[in-house]
Phi, psi and omega in degrees: 000134183256153176288149174284171182300323179294321180290321180294317177301314182296319174302319181291322181293320177296317179297318178297321177296315178295320181296317179297315177302316181299322182301317184267015178253051190275171172218185193270007182276145173284141179264134178296157181304115181278157173274164181290157180299150176269159179301137181102348175290154180285145176237139179244139183254152177047076191245145173232130182231129176246130172262131175220160176220128178056042180062025174244122184293128179259310176208163173224127185254136171230128184228149176289323176205154176224156172223140175271136177223086182068235181270017181232147169251123180258132180228152183233147180044085190221169172218147174239126173261120179261144184239138181285181177305329180275003182068020171270146180299129184245326181200160180227131180247133176233139174202170179291318182207167181193179177220147175238123179269112188299325179294315185262342186065016174281158179231157170229148174230140184231145170075119178046054179282126176228132179239128178247122180262121183289336184311313186216015176071019177293141178238134178244130180238130177203185181254344182199138176221161173236131171255118178267107185301308184296326177270347184057051179235144174248122187234146174215147178242015183247174174313138184223141175237126181237121175257120179246168175298341180261352180158201185235139176232132178243147178192184175233104178096147179196167171213136178210170173261160180301340178271349187054043173286331178221139172218144180232125179253137185260215193314153178055041181283133179202159183186178174205156181282160179280000000 
């Protein structure tokens, strides 16, 4: 016997509520690298999650779909909007897939990663980044291309804050002006 549409919808709503509660009940331990979800796990479509601290919005994630995998939430085709201390939108990150570690609230993004900084329209392109929630840092250790209003910078590895007040580019740095 199968559940009717109302029962399935109710189960998904309960699952989403539990999932959101689990996201924000973190501690300071690092989570080991999770495996991808196995077939048969529930998947939720068109999800929006907002992280805030002390009634101040930090980021908002929108994903086409998510799956819970232990202490990790895996999401696909997503964007994260980061907000500054004044709660104004400061940057937008888009990628093919990513992970949110519930205990640390850190995120990873994989595949076609693009970050757009509203401050000066700078764009960062890479294949993988890590967002460290407690430090509010975006880090990458792979090839990076940064397009600024003044030119293009190429390098391998970088670290910046979501407002791009400071950026450090690591190895093999080269560039040219616009």
